[in-house]
Structures are given as C-alpha cells and as structure tokens.
One Martini backbone bead per residue (centre of mass of N, CA, C, O) as a GRO file, in nm:
protein
  500
    1MET     BB    1   5.461   1.897  -7.409
    2ILE     BB    2   5.455   2.200  -7.494
    3THR     BB    3   5.544   2.510  -7.407
    4LYS     BB    4   5.484   2.842  -7.397
    5ASP     BB    5   5.769   2.937  -7.470
    6GLU     BB    6   5.812   2.745  -7.714
    7LEU     BB    7   5.570   2.847  -7.874
    8GLN     BB    8   5.666   3.141  -7.924
    9GLU     BB    9   5.911   3.050  -8.098
   10LEU     BB   10   5.731   2.916  -8.332
   11PHE     BB   11   5.580   3.154  -8.464
   12ALA     BB   12   5.890   3.241  -8.607
   13SER     BB   13   5.999   2.996  -8.724
   14THR     BB   14   6.224   2.817  -8.962
   15GLU     BB   15   6.096   2.524  -8.899
   16THR     BB   16   5.869   2.448  -9.132
   17TYR     BB   17   5.849   2.124  -9.124
   18ARG     BB   18   5.711   2.157  -8.810
   19ILE     BB   19   5.497   2.375  -8.929
   20GLU     BB   20   5.141   2.471  -8.901
   21ARG     BB   21   4.941   2.736  -8.992
   22THR     BB   22   4.606   2.840  -8.867
   23VAL     BB   23   4.255   2.981  -8.868
   24SER     BB   24   4.112   2.728  -8.901
   25THR     BB   25   3.821   2.507  -8.767
   26THR     BB   26   3.694   2.321  -9.041
   27ASP     BB   27   3.942   2.183  -9.201
   28LYS     BB   28   3.975   1.854  -9.190
   29ASP     BB   29   4.168   1.780  -9.421
   30LYS     BB   30   4.399   1.966  -9.344
   31PHE     BB   31   4.450   1.838  -9.066
   32GLY     BB   32   4.498   1.543  -9.156
   33GLU     BB   33   4.737   1.602  -9.345
   34ALA     BB   34   4.922   1.727  -9.132
   35VAL     BB   35   4.943   1.488  -8.939
   36CYS     BB   36   5.050   1.289  -9.147
   37ALA     BB   37   5.311   1.446  -9.221
   38PHE     BB   38   5.436   1.451  -8.938
   39ALA     BB   39   5.440   1.140  -8.893
   40ASN     BB   40   5.644   1.086  -9.138
   41ASP     BB   41   5.906   1.248  -9.122
   42MET     BB   42   6.089   1.293  -9.383
   43PRO     BB   43   6.366   1.412  -9.249
   44ASP     BB   44   6.430   1.244  -8.990
   45SER     BB   45   6.436   1.413  -8.700
   46GLY     BB   46   6.254   1.311  -8.441
   47LYS     BB   47   6.045   1.543  -8.439
   48PRO     BB   48   5.788   1.719  -8.371
   49GLY     BB   49   5.482   1.838  -8.485
   50TYR     BB   50   5.286   2.153  -8.561
   51LEU     BB   51   4.953   2.252  -8.513
   52LEU     BB   52   4.849   2.594  -8.545
   53VAL     BB   53   4.565   2.732  -8.398
   54GLY     BB   54   4.536   3.087  -8.446
   55VAL     BB   55   4.768   3.128  -8.671
   56ARG     BB   56   4.936   3.309  -8.873
   57ASN     BB   57   5.184   3.316  -9.110
   58ASP     BB   58   5.330   3.567  -8.939
   59GLY     BB   59   5.255   3.480  -8.616
   60SER     BB   60   4.988   3.591  -8.562
   61LEU     BB   61   4.691   3.647  -8.397
   62ASN     BB   62   4.313   3.599  -8.429
   63GLY     BB   63   4.129   3.554  -8.155
   64LEU     BB   64   4.087   3.287  -8.043
   65LYS     BB   65   3.845   3.053  -7.895
   66ALA     BB   66   3.901   2.780  -7.678
   67SER     BB   67   3.706   2.516  -7.674
   68ASP     BB   68   3.613   2.205  -7.587
   69GLU     BB   69   3.500   2.130  -7.865
   70LEU     BB   70   3.759   2.192  -8.024
   71LEU     BB   71   3.950   2.001  -7.876
   72GLN     BB   72   3.790   1.740  -7.944
   73LYS     BB   73   3.811   1.764  -8.250
   74PHE     BB   74   4.127   1.736  -8.264
   75ALA     BB   75   4.152   1.468  -8.102
   76ALA     BB   76   3.982   1.295  -8.320
   77LEU     BB   77   4.201   1.258  -8.541
   78ARG     BB   78   4.333   0.995  -8.431
   79SER     BB   79   4.033   0.800  -8.426
   80ASP     BB   80   3.852   0.827  -8.713
   81GLY     BB   81   4.007   0.634  -8.948
   82ASN     BB   82   4.180   0.820  -9.163
   83ILE     BB   83   4.444   0.754  -8.993
   84LEU     BB   84   4.706   0.533  -9.117
   85PRO     BB   85   4.836   0.476  -8.874
   86ILE     BB   86   4.792   0.563  -8.564
   87PRO     BB   87   4.866   0.845  -8.418
   88SER     BB   88   5.069   1.055  -8.208
   89ILE     BB   89   4.885   1.280  -7.997
   90ALA     BB   90   4.851   1.625  -7.877
   91VAL     BB   91   4.619   1.845  -7.694
   92ASP     BB   92   4.620   2.208  -7.662
   93SER     BB   93   4.594   2.524  -7.478
   94PHE     BB   94   4.669   2.883  -7.521
   95SER     BB   95   4.701   3.197  -7.361
   96PHE     BB   96   4.669   3.528  -7.501
   97PRO     BB   97   4.613   3.856  -7.554
   98ASP     BB   98   4.534   3.784  -7.880
   99GLY     BB   99   4.471   3.484  -7.795
  100ASP     BB  100   4.425   3.160  -7.881
  101VAL     BB  101   4.599   2.830  -7.888
  102ILE     BB  102   4.599   2.542  -8.078
  103VAL     BB  103   4.777   2.234  -8.010
  104VAL     BB  104   4.916   1.989  -8.238
  105GLU     BB  105   5.100   1.716  -8.141
  106VAL     BB  106   5.330   1.525  -8.351
  107GLN     BB  107   5.462   1.219  -8.374
  108PRO     BB  108   5.673   1.017  -8.501
  109SER     BB  109   5.649   0.738  -8.681
  110ASP     BB  110   5.727   0.374  -8.660
  111GLN     BB  111   5.498   0.320  -8.922
  112PRO     BB  112   5.575   0.383  -9.202
  113PRO     BB  113   5.338   0.485  -9.391
  114VAL     BB  114   5.117   0.746  -9.351
  115ARG     BB  115   4.755   0.781  -9.396
  116TYR     BB  116   4.513   0.989  -9.567
  117ARG     BB  117   4.275   0.853  -9.731
  118GLY     BB  118   4.518   0.679  -9.889
  119ARG     BB  119   4.736   0.912  -9.842
  120THR     BB  120   5.072   1.027  -9.860
  121TRP     BB  121   5.190   1.267  -9.639
  122ILE     BB  122   5.424   1.547  -9.661
  123ARG     BB  123   5.707   1.742  -9.581
  124ILE     BB  124   5.831   2.031  -9.782
  125GLY     BB  125   5.912   2.225  -9.586
  126PRO     BB  126   5.647   2.460  -9.603
  127ARG     BB  127   5.506   2.214  -9.742
  128ARG     BB  128   5.242   2.007  -9.864
  129ASP     BB  129   5.246   1.657  -9.983
  130ILE     BB  130   5.256   1.399 -10.199
  131ALA     BB  131   5.405   1.113 -10.217
  132SER     BB  132   5.628   0.954 -10.381
  133PRO     BB  133   5.738   0.649 -10.455
  134ALA     BB  134   6.026   0.706 -10.344
  135GLU     BB  135   5.930   0.820 -10.068
  136GLU     BB  136   5.778   0.568  -9.978
  137THR     BB  137   6.025   0.384  -9.972
  138ILE     BB  138   6.174   0.534  -9.749
  139LEU     BB  139   5.957   0.490  -9.533
  140ALA     BB  140   5.950   0.177  -9.544
  141GLU     BB  141   6.254   0.135  -9.472
  142ARG     BB  142   6.234   0.265  -9.194
  143LYS     BB  143   6.056   0.046  -9.076
  144ALA     BB  144   6.253  -0.200  -9.133
  145ARG     BB  145   6.468  -0.119  -8.914
  146ASN     BB  146   6.212  -0.157  -8.677
  147PHE     BB  147   6.087  -0.432  -8.638
  148THR     BB  148   5.858  -0.547  -8.365
  149THR     BB  149   5.640  -0.710  -8.486
  150PHE     BB  150   5.537  -1.004  -8.609
  151ASP     BB  151   5.382  -0.895  -8.874
  152ALA     BB  152   5.659  -0.730  -8.973
  153ARG     BB  153   5.805  -0.973  -9.032
  154PRO     BB  154   5.970  -1.186  -9.203
  155CYS     BB  155   5.887  -1.473  -9.405
  156PHE     BB  156   6.048  -1.747  -9.376
  157GLY     BB  157   6.017  -1.933  -9.688
  158ALA     BB  158   5.887  -1.712  -9.843
  159SER     BB  159   5.707  -1.574 -10.128
  160LEU     BB  160   5.532  -1.428 -10.379
  161ASP     BB  161   5.411  -1.713 -10.466
  162ASP     BB  162   5.244  -1.733 -10.177
  163LEU     BB  163   5.066  -1.514 -10.304
  164ASP     BB  164   4.755  -1.352 -10.364
  165LEU     BB  165   4.774  -1.095 -10.581
  166ASP     BB  166   4.481  -1.051 -10.667
  167LEU     BB  167   4.371  -1.000 -10.386
  168PHE     BB  168   4.542  -0.751 -10.333
  169GLN     BB  169   4.475  -0.575 -10.596
  170HIS     BB  170   4.141  -0.610 -10.598
  171ASP     BB  171   4.048  -0.614 -10.278
  172TYR     BB  172   4.257  -0.413 -10.120
  173LEU     BB  173   4.400  -0.169 -10.259
  174PRO     BB  174   4.142   0.012 -10.329
  175LYS     BB  175   4.089   0.054 -10.005
  176ALA     BB  176   4.386   0.174  -9.920
  177VAL     BB  177   4.398   0.350 -10.190
  178ASP     BB  178   4.377   0.599 -10.375
  179ALA     BB  179   4.269   0.603 -10.699
  180GLU     BB  180   4.462   0.817 -10.820
  181VAL     BB  181   4.722   0.696 -10.707
  182LEU     BB  182   4.687   0.410 -10.825
  183ALA     BB  183   4.682   0.491 -11.131
  184ALA     BB  184   4.995   0.616 -11.102
  185ASP     BB  185   5.100   0.328 -11.013
  186ASP     BB  186   5.403   0.156 -11.161
  187ARG     BB  187   5.503  -0.032 -10.965
  188PRO     BB  188   5.605  -0.295 -10.839
  189ILE     BB  189   5.461  -0.521 -10.635
  190ALA     BB  190   5.670  -0.508 -10.404
  191ARG     BB  191   5.637  -0.199 -10.355
  192LYS     BB  192   5.340  -0.202 -10.283
  193LEU     BB  193   5.367  -0.389 -10.042
  194GLU     BB  194   5.577  -0.219  -9.887
  195SER     BB  195   5.397   0.041  -9.842
  196LEU     BB  196   5.206  -0.173  -9.648
  197ARG     BB  197   5.392  -0.389  -9.493
  198PHE     BB  198   5.424  -0.674  -9.698
  199PHE     BB  199   5.738  -0.600  -9.745
  200ASN     BB  200   6.092  -0.693  -9.724
  201SER     BB  201   6.374  -0.557  -9.873
  202VAL     BB  202   6.613  -0.663  -9.707
  203TYR     BB  203   6.512  -0.982  -9.760
  204GLY     BB  204   6.297  -1.035  -9.990
  205LEU     BB  205   6.014  -1.057  -9.816
  206PRO     BB  206   5.738  -1.139  -9.692
  207THR     BB  207   5.531  -1.086  -9.452
  208ASN     BB  208   5.336  -1.218  -9.215
  209ALA     BB  209   5.089  -1.051  -9.292
  210ALA     BB  210   5.076  -1.131  -9.592
  211VAL     BB  211   5.036  -1.439  -9.549
  212LEU     BB  212   4.778  -1.416  -9.374
  213LEU     BB  213   4.604  -1.235  -9.576
  214PHE     BB  214   4.723  -1.371  -9.888
  215GLY     BB  215   4.769  -1.664  -9.862
  216LYS     BB  216   4.739  -1.967 -10.017
  217ASP     BB  217   4.901  -2.120  -9.751
  218SER     BB  218   4.917  -2.023  -9.435
  219ARG     BB  219   4.939  -2.304  -9.274
  220ARG     BB  220   5.232  -2.370  -9.356
  221PHE     BB  221   5.335  -2.135  -9.148
  222PHE     BB  222   5.041  -2.125  -8.978
  223PRO     BB  223   4.862  -2.373  -8.836
  224GLY     BB  224   4.652  -2.174  -8.651
  225ALA     BB  225   4.517  -2.006  -8.910
  226TYR     BB  226   4.208  -2.049  -8.775
  227VAL     BB  227   3.854  -2.125  -8.749
  228GLN     BB  228   3.673  -2.318  -8.502
  229TYR     BB  229   3.358  -2.451  -8.551
  230VAL     BB  230   3.124  -2.557  -8.287
  231SER     BB  231   2.829  -2.759  -8.229
  232PHE     BB  232   2.646  -2.823  -7.937
  233GLY     BB  233   2.376  -3.012  -7.771
  234GLY     BB  234   2.488  -2.880  -7.504
  235LEU     BB  235   2.688  -2.761  -7.213
  236ASP     BB  236   2.929  -2.937  -7.333
  237LYS     BB  237   3.184  -3.140  -7.481
  238ALA     BB  238   3.010  -3.412  -7.428
  239ALA     BB  239   2.831  -3.347  -7.636
  240THR     BB  240   2.684  -3.345  -7.920
  241ILE     BB  241   2.783  -3.301  -8.245
  242LEU     BB  242   2.619  -3.106  -8.487
  243ASN     BB  243   2.858  -2.906  -8.586
  244GLU     BB  244   3.132  -2.833  -8.822
  245HIS     BB  245   3.369  -2.551  -8.908
  246PRO     BB  246   3.639  -2.452  -9.092
  247PHE     BB  247   3.812  -2.144  -9.120
  248LYS     BB  248   4.000  -2.080  -9.407
  249GLY     BB  249   4.265  -1.904  -9.518
  250PRO     BB  250   4.278  -1.601  -9.598
  251ILE     BB  251   4.175  -1.344  -9.412
  252VAL     BB  252   4.022  -1.181  -9.625
  253ARG     BB  253   3.822  -1.422  -9.684
  254MET     BB  254   3.740  -1.514  -9.396
  255LEU     BB  255   3.584  -1.263  -9.308
  256ALA     BB  256   3.344  -1.294  -9.506
  257GLN     BB  257   3.253  -1.575  -9.416
  258ILE     BB  258   3.198  -1.507  -9.117
  259ASP     BB  259   3.000  -1.279  -9.158
  260LEU     BB  260   2.786  -1.455  -9.300
  261PHE     BB  261   2.755  -1.675  -9.081
  262ILE     BB  262   2.652  -1.494  -8.852
  263GLU     BB  263   2.404  -1.382  -9.002
  264THR     BB  264   2.271  -1.684  -9.085
  265THR     BB  265   2.327  -1.855  -8.795
  266ILE     BB  266   2.371  -1.708  -8.517
  267ALA     BB  267   2.156  -1.469  -8.584
  268ARG     BB  268   1.887  -1.603  -8.486
  269LYS     BB  269   1.548  -1.597  -8.557
  270ARG     BB  270   1.252  -1.567  -8.335
  271PRO     BB  271   0.948  -1.628  -8.202
  272VAL     BB  272   0.780  -1.436  -7.935
  273PHE     BB  273   0.551  -1.432  -7.686
  274VAL     BB  274   0.407  -1.157  -7.519
  275THR     BB  275   0.123  -1.248  -7.580
  276ALA     BB  276  -0.149  -1.428  -7.680
  277LEU     BB  277  -0.160  -1.217  -7.955
  278ARG     BB  278   0.159  -1.147  -7.941
  279GLU     BB  279   0.459  -1.119  -8.139
  280GLU     BB  280   0.820  -1.140  -8.143
  281THR     BB  281   1.135  -1.078  -8.277
  282ARG     BB  282   1.418  -1.266  -8.194
  283THR     BB  283   1.767  -1.287  -8.094
  284ASP     BB  284   2.005  -1.484  -7.981
  285TYR     BB  285   2.233  -1.306  -8.140
  286PRO     BB  286   2.396  -1.030  -8.204
  287LYS     BB  287   2.577  -0.961  -8.473
  288GLY     BB  288   2.769  -0.725  -8.393
  289ALA     BB  289   2.888  -0.853  -8.134
  290ILE     BB  290   2.998  -1.122  -8.248
  291ARG     BB  291   3.168  -1.003  -8.469
  292GLU     BB  292   3.358  -0.841  -8.284
  293LEU     BB  293   3.474  -1.084  -8.124
  294VAL     BB  294   3.590  -1.243  -8.366
  295MET     BB  295   3.762  -1.018  -8.493
  296ASN     BB  296   3.937  -0.974  -8.241
  297ALA     BB  297   4.060  -1.256  -8.239
  298ILE     BB  298   4.202  -1.229  -8.515
  299MET     BB  299   4.366  -0.965  -8.450
  300HIS     BB  300   4.498  -1.058  -8.142
  301ARG     BB  301   4.635  -1.304  -8.196
  302ASP     BB  302   4.874  -1.569  -8.172
  303TYR     BB  303   5.047  -1.693  -8.461
  304GLN     BB  304   5.268  -1.885  -8.311
  305GLY     BB  305   5.051  -2.071  -8.264
  306ASN     BB  306   4.865  -2.391  -8.326
  307ALA     BB  307   4.599  -2.288  -8.236
  308PRO     BB  308   4.290  -2.220  -8.284
  309ILE     BB  309   4.007  -2.062  -8.298
  310HIS     BB  310   3.741  -2.082  -8.070
  311PHE     BB  311   3.395  -2.144  -8.191
  312TYR     BB  312   3.152  -2.206  -7.953
  313GLN     BB  313   2.831  -2.381  -7.947
  314TYR     BB  314   2.585  -2.392  -7.718
  315ALA     BB  315   2.274  -2.415  -7.580
  316ASP     BB  316   2.352  -2.138  -7.379
  317ARG     BB  317   2.620  -2.054  -7.555
  318LEU     BB  318   2.915  -1.866  -7.625
  319GLU     BB  319   3.262  -1.939  -7.728
  320ILE     BB  320   3.576  -1.746  -7.728
  321VAL     BB  321   3.909  -1.862  -7.820
  322ASN     BB  322   4.239  -1.722  -7.806
  323HIS     BB  323   4.563  -1.705  -7.877
  324GLY     BB  324   4.654  -1.508  -7.639
  325GLY     BB  325   4.674  -1.263  -7.442
  326LEU     BB  326   4.718  -0.986  -7.324
  327TYR     BB  327   4.866  -0.684  -7.465
  328GLY     BB  328   5.082  -0.491  -7.329
  329ARG     BB  329   4.896  -0.239  -7.186
  330ALA     BB  330   4.703  -0.459  -7.147
  331ARG     BB  331   4.496  -0.532  -6.860
  332PRO     BB  332   4.280  -0.660  -6.640
  333GLU     BB  333   4.251  -0.376  -6.480
  334ASN     BB  334   4.201  -0.202  -6.782
  335PHE     BB  335   3.984  -0.365  -6.895
  336PRO     BB  336   3.876  -0.196  -7.197
  337ASN     BB  337   4.024   0.101  -7.176
  338VAL     BB  338   4.287  -0.054  -7.269
  339SER     BB  339   4.489  -0.081  -7.563
  340ASP     BB  340   4.651  -0.319  -7.790
  341TYR     BB  341   4.887  -0.432  -8.057
  342ARG     BB  342   5.011  -0.725  -8.181
  343ASN     BB  343   4.877  -0.663  -8.492
  344PRO     BB  344   4.887  -0.373  -8.661
  345ILE     BB  345   4.865  -0.458  -8.963
  346ILE     BB  346   4.611  -0.631  -8.940
  347ALA     BB  347   4.437  -0.413  -8.813
  348GLU     BB  348   4.453  -0.217  -9.052
  349ALA     BB  349   4.331  -0.407  -9.265
  350MET     BB  350   4.055  -0.445  -9.117
  351LYS     BB  351   3.985  -0.147  -9.132
  352VAL     BB  352   3.991  -0.112  -9.439
  353LEU     BB  353   3.761  -0.348  -9.474
  354GLY     BB  354   3.542  -0.298  -9.221
  355TYR     BB  355   3.569  -0.497  -8.941
  356VAL     BB  356   3.701  -0.260  -8.780
  357ASN     BB  357   3.768   0.047  -8.584
  358CYS     BB  358   4.006   0.136  -8.377
  359TYR     BB  359   3.857   0.311  -8.113
  360ASN     BB  360   3.806   0.157  -7.837
  361ARG     BB  361   3.467   0.056  -7.858
  362GLY     BB  362   3.388  -0.246  -7.895
  363ILE     BB  363   3.314  -0.359  -7.607
  364ASN     BB  364   3.097  -0.151  -7.541
  365MET     BB  365   2.917  -0.228  -7.778
  366VAL     BB  366   2.874  -0.521  -7.704
  367GLN     BB  367   2.734  -0.477  -7.428
  368ASP     BB  368   2.497  -0.311  -7.533
  369GLU     BB  369   2.378  -0.521  -7.733
  370LEU     BB  370   2.339  -0.756  -7.536
  371GLU     BB  371   2.147  -0.614  -7.339
  372ALA     BB  372   1.929  -0.532  -7.551
  373ASN     BB  373   1.886  -0.855  -7.630
  374GLY     BB  374   1.910  -1.035  -7.345
  375ASN     BB  375   2.210  -1.163  -7.265
  376GLY     BB  376   2.394  -0.995  -7.139
  377LYS     BB  377   2.699  -0.978  -7.041
  378ALA     BB  378   3.002  -1.039  -7.119
  379GLU     BB  379   3.257  -1.276  -7.045
  380PHE     BB  380   3.592  -1.228  -6.921
  381SER     BB  381   3.887  -1.431  -6.934
  382PHE     BB  382   4.229  -1.459  -6.760
  383ARG     BB  383   4.307  -1.757  -6.651
  384LEU     BB  384   4.478  -1.875  -6.909
  385ILE     BB  385   4.694  -1.639  -6.996
  386THR     BB  386   4.750  -1.768  -7.310
  387ALA     BB  387   4.446  -1.671  -7.322
  388PHE     BB  388   4.124  -1.566  -7.462
  389GLU     BB  389   3.793  -1.524  -7.310
  390ALA     BB  390   3.449  -1.547  -7.435
  391LYS     BB  391   3.110  -1.503  -7.304
  392VAL     BB  392   2.771  -1.582  -7.432
  393ALA     BB  393   2.448  -1.565  -7.371
  394LEU     BB  394   2.152  -1.659  -7.424
  395ALA     BB  395   1.862  -1.521  -7.502
  396GLY     BB  396   1.624  -1.510  -7.290
  397ASN     BB  397   1.398  -1.759  -7.339
  398GLY     BB  398   1.602  -1.956  -7.457
  399ALA     BB  399   1.756  -2.005  -7.189
  400ALA     BB  400   1.506  -2.095  -7.011
  401GLU     BB  401   1.446  -2.369  -7.193
  402ILE     BB  402   1.685  -2.507  -7.067
  403SER     BB  403   1.794  -2.793  -6.954
  404GLU     BB  404   2.015  -2.992  -6.774
  405THR     BB  405   2.091  -3.166  -7.046
  406GLY     BB  406   2.076  -2.938  -7.293
  407ARG     BB  407   1.800  -2.952  -7.364
  408THR     BB  408   1.480  -2.869  -7.498
  409ASN     BB  409   1.120  -2.762  -7.496
  410SER     BB  410   1.136  -2.617  -7.787
  411GLY     BB  411   1.278  -2.444  -8.031
  412ILE     BB  412   1.569  -2.552  -7.968
  413GLY     BB  413   1.505  -2.851  -8.006
  414ASP     BB  414   1.444  -2.834  -8.308
  415LYS     BB  415   1.725  -2.738  -8.386
  416VAL     BB  416   1.882  -2.983  -8.287
  417ASN     BB  417   1.741  -3.199  -8.461
  418GLU     BB  418   1.816  -3.073  -8.732
  419LYS     BB  419   2.134  -3.086  -8.693
  420VAL     BB  420   2.177  -3.389  -8.664
  421ASN     BB  421   2.108  -3.440  -8.975
  422GLU     BB  422   2.387  -3.251  -9.048
  423THR     BB  423   2.599  -3.436  -8.975
  424PRO     BB  424   2.881  -3.559  -9.052
  425ASN     BB  425   3.005  -3.825  -9.239
  426ALA     BB  426   3.245  -4.040  -9.121
  427ALA     BB  427   3.273  -4.250  -9.357
  428THR     BB  428   3.298  -4.026  -9.606
  429GLY     BB  429   3.356  -3.712  -9.515
  430SER     BB  430   3.106  -3.568  -9.552
  431SER     BB  431   2.939  -3.230  -9.577
  432GLN     BB  432   2.598  -3.091  -9.466
  433GLY     BB  433   2.600  -2.830  -9.323
  434THR     BB  434   2.493  -2.527  -9.234
  435VAL     BB  435   2.677  -2.358  -9.411
  436GLU     BB  436   2.620  -2.491  -9.689
  437LYS     BB  437   2.306  -2.468  -9.689
  438THR     BB  438   2.288  -2.164  -9.659
  439VAL     BB  439   2.443  -2.090  -9.916
  440GLU     BB  440   2.263  -2.240 -10.119
  441LYS     BB  441   2.003  -2.078 -10.060
  442THR     BB  442   2.119  -1.802 -10.127
  443VAL     BB  443   2.194  -1.860 -10.423
  444GLU     BB  444   1.910  -1.930 -10.517
  445LYS     BB  445   1.790  -1.650 -10.462
  446ILE     BB  446   1.973  -1.489 -10.648
  447LEU     BB  447   1.919  -1.638 -10.918
  448SER     BB  448   1.613  -1.601 -10.916
  449ALA     BB  449   1.615  -1.289 -10.910
  450MET     BB  450   1.774  -1.253 -11.180
  451LYS     BB  451   1.574  -1.397 -11.368
  452GLY     BB  452   1.333  -1.202 -11.295
  453ASN     BB  453   1.569  -0.951 -11.261
  454PRO     BB  454   1.844  -0.842 -11.429
  455SER     BB  455   1.835  -0.532 -11.283
  456ILE     BB  456   1.911  -0.594 -11.012
  457THR     BB  457   2.012  -0.485 -10.710
  458GLN     BB  458   2.191  -0.506 -10.426
  459GLN     BB  459   1.972  -0.392 -10.242
  460GLN     BB  460   1.750  -0.592 -10.340
  461LEU     BB  461   1.906  -0.850 -10.267
  462ALA     BB  462   1.918  -0.796  -9.964
  463LYS     BB  463   1.610  -0.812  -9.922
  464THR     BB  464   1.565  -1.097 -10.041
  465THR     BB  465   1.796  -1.254  -9.851
  466GLY     BB  466   1.887  -1.091  -9.572
  467LEU     BB  467   2.139  -0.943  -9.635
  468SER     BB  468   2.400  -0.769  -9.658
  469ARG     BB  469   2.583  -0.586  -9.872
  470ARG     BB  470   2.845  -0.746  -9.819
  471GLY     BB  471   2.722  -1.029  -9.859
  472VAL     BB  472   2.635  -0.985 -10.152
  473GLU     BB  473   2.910  -0.907 -10.270
  474TRP     BB  474   3.050  -1.173 -10.204
  475GLN     BB  475   2.863  -1.363 -10.365
  476LEU     BB  476   2.903  -1.231 -10.643
  477ASN     BB  477   3.208  -1.281 -10.662
  478GLN     BB  478   3.187  -1.590 -10.650
  479LEU     BB  479   3.003  -1.632 -10.900
  480LYS     BB  480   3.193  -1.495 -11.105
  481ALA     BB  481   3.445  -1.676 -11.055
  482LYS     BB  482   3.267  -1.947 -11.140
  483GLY     BB  483   3.076  -1.871 -11.395
  484ILE     BB  484   2.757  -1.817 -11.321
  485ILE     BB  485   2.800  -1.507 -11.358
  486ARG     BB  486   2.735  -1.179 -11.520
  487ARG     BB  487   2.827  -0.852 -11.613
  488VAL     BB  488   2.639  -0.622 -11.811
  489GLY     BB  489   2.779  -0.352 -11.799
  490PRO     BB  490   2.723  -0.125 -11.585
  491ASP     BB  491   2.615  -0.069 -11.272
  492LYS     BB  492   2.458   0.152 -11.428
  493GLY     BB  493   2.238  -0.004 -11.667
  494GLY     BB  494   2.280  -0.288 -11.631
  495HIS     BB  495   2.315  -0.658 -11.621
  496TRP     BB  496   2.229  -0.989 -11.562
  497GLU     BB  497   2.383  -1.321 -11.610
  498VAL     BB  498   2.287  -1.654 -11.626
  499LEU     BB  499   2.502  -1.938 -11.714
  500THR     BB  500   2.327  -2.208 -11.573
   0.00000   0.00000   0.00000
C-alpha cells in the first residue's frame, strides 16, 4: 500500500492516468468505473492506480472524515459482483491537518479486459472512457500473452465450428455486455469471443472455457465434463439404483437443467405432523444450499480428468464429489475462509449468468440454510486429495425414519417404491426416470395455463407450476425452440399461442 509521503506527492502529480481525485462519497458508479479503468491499465504501465477520496481536482483537501463505514463501503467495490473479473484493491485512510483522505489502490489486472456492469472502462490521460473495440482487442491480447489457468488456454483441435455460437450470442452475450455497447459492436464473432477470453487470437482457437461453456460436443474434448446423478434405495452403492440421469452438454445449458432438477426433485417438500392436529411442510434438502454445492463443483472441478461430477442421493444423505482437490491458496486449514479459482473464466461466466456469487460467502450460506432446515451442517472431506467431497444429511424426521437396511418406515419408503417403478429398462435402454416425468408434468401445466389464459405472465406461470422465474424462463425458451409455443406481440401487451 502507498505511504503517506508518497500520497502527498500524488496530490499534485502529473501522472494523471494513475490518479482520480473526488470529493464525493456516494457516487458508486463513478467509483466502480474508476476501479475498472485502473485495473485495465491501458498504458500497460504495470503500476497501480489510485482513487483519492476527499481530494479536489487542484490537489487540496475538502475536510473529509474517514469513518469505518466509509472504508467498508469502498472495500466492497472489489466483491459486489459489478466488476468482473474481480480486481485486486487495497483501501486505507490517511489523516492530514486539512482533512482525511481515503485511498483505493488498484493493481493492474492480469486478466483484462475488466468490466464494470458489462462495460470496459479505461484511462485516457486525465479522463475515463469506455474502451473502443480496438482498445478491447489490445487488452484481450495482453491477457493472451500470459494465460495461466487451464480454462484460458487454447483448445487444440477445436475451432469456431465446434461452438454453439447462437448460444453464446443470444443467451450469454446480452447478460455479459451492456446493451448499448452490444448494439454498437459490429466486430466479427471471433473478436467478440476474444474480448471475453473465449478465443485466443495468437493460435486462432477457442479457449477451453469456450468449448466447455458453449461446445456442441464438449465431451469430445473433455470426456468428464458432465454431472452424473444417481439415486440409491439404501445407504450405500450396493443398494438398488432407483434412478440415474447424466447432465451433459455445454455448461451454459447444463446449469439451467440442474437448477430446475434440484428445484423439482431434490428439494422435495413433505408434510410433517407437529402436533396431533397441526402439520407443517418440510423440505428434505433446501434448494439454495444444494444448488450452491453443485454449482461450486461445476465451477471448481479439474476438467483435465475423465471422471464426471458425482451427484449421489442415498436414503439418508446427498454426496457430491468433483475431480480436483482444493486449488491454489485454498487449503484444508483455511477452508472455507480463503478461496481461489481453478477456472476463473468459467467462474466469471457462471457469475454473469447468476448461478454463483463469487463473494466467498457461498459455503457460509450453505451451512446456515442446512441448519435452518434441520439437516445439520454439511461435511467436507479432503481425504481423497485429488477430489473434493461434500455430504449433506437428510433433514429432520425424514432421516430418523430410515432403518438399518436403508429402507424407510413411512413417507420415504413410499418415495422409494414409486421410484423403483421408474427405473430405466435395461433391455430396451429406454428411460422414464424422475427427471423426464417431472419435466413432462411441468410442460403440461404450462401449456394448460396458456390455453386457459393466453396473456398469462411469467410470474403467474411461476405460481402455477411452483417453479422459480428462471425455471419458467428456461422452459419457455425450450418450448419456443421446439416450435410448441410462440410469443405474439411484445412482452407487455402480447400473448402466447400454443401451436400443438
């Protein structure tokens, strides 16, 4: 961090591309844009940039009083999710006779371009501006000089033809880049991919992250890039397999499928009698906690291995095992307080899509939700060394009802018997498992609701089906793509047509 003497020299420094002075303490957008611009280090100076709060443009101080609340506010700029990739910053305050100065020191990013709310900001001398396409290319090429993580490396043997470019342009790009910037961007698709670290111009190849996120057949390059769900009728792998379902395909699509599956199948609700006359609805596993654990497994796994992520459901617990142990700075002794990213580009993409938060709060949130639901805390095992394992116990009375054989004495037993009838037919290879039947019932509810009310909104569909808004949106996109429904007119004021 800068010293007090060095800071005084900056008050009137002519190195304006490294300094932004302000007396405002409330303009969050201004602060975020400044941090983003310094992190991009357009002049490639390799020197940190400084946001000086409490300093006028002429270098004089305005009498600011630096409280702990203000310092925390500026420190939160790093991890509030608006600046991606997450910048490296330090915040401190210094006292002078004419007032305090809050200093936000921003290190140049080794993963440019850095964006604030989907826009790439840079410093051009004394002013801040949005990067042009040519300037974005310069920043992307700078990243390519020193790709260090597996997901940033070029995928040898792949080409743009191996990517689902519609998925990238229609499902991902509008969420990653500001709409106004996107509308003015007429660059070739390779340049758009490159600006988000999905294409390496040095080799002329998509990166590993691009193939994993948008690949038409990602398992051709990464055989273990899928999630294997298996439901067992007992307490171990020797028990009867009740249902199995592999989640495959590009990660962008797989995330939505798994999100819906957890909501409709894993987070199963059941009535529990609290007294002889009153019952409450309980959930076997809280959706948010299980979703976080599975998404973390997808984000942090080692995709160079051939084994899939194991998502196993036993009669008394869930187990999630992903290939690759703790990475980088994360160690068993400091987990979960210290985190690191094996796949920072994939992590950023999942943050853009809304599936992870990247605030290093996920595990704490998981433990809080599990305890509130009666599951107890999740157990994390590091004994496998090359893999990471998480175990979650079945909640409350459901766990107490399980006998030593792994069968149950009440509601869980009914569930097991129902699922046995849904086991895939080994002779024909056909599968009518829980996933497919749940989706079919959900689709029927949606189509029936549309026929009854063509003007029905997504919020109303969510209430009708019991899905989240994201789950409804995913189902509608699938039905439109298959030609089963279409939207006539605008989102507001239009209506649905069922075509079959």
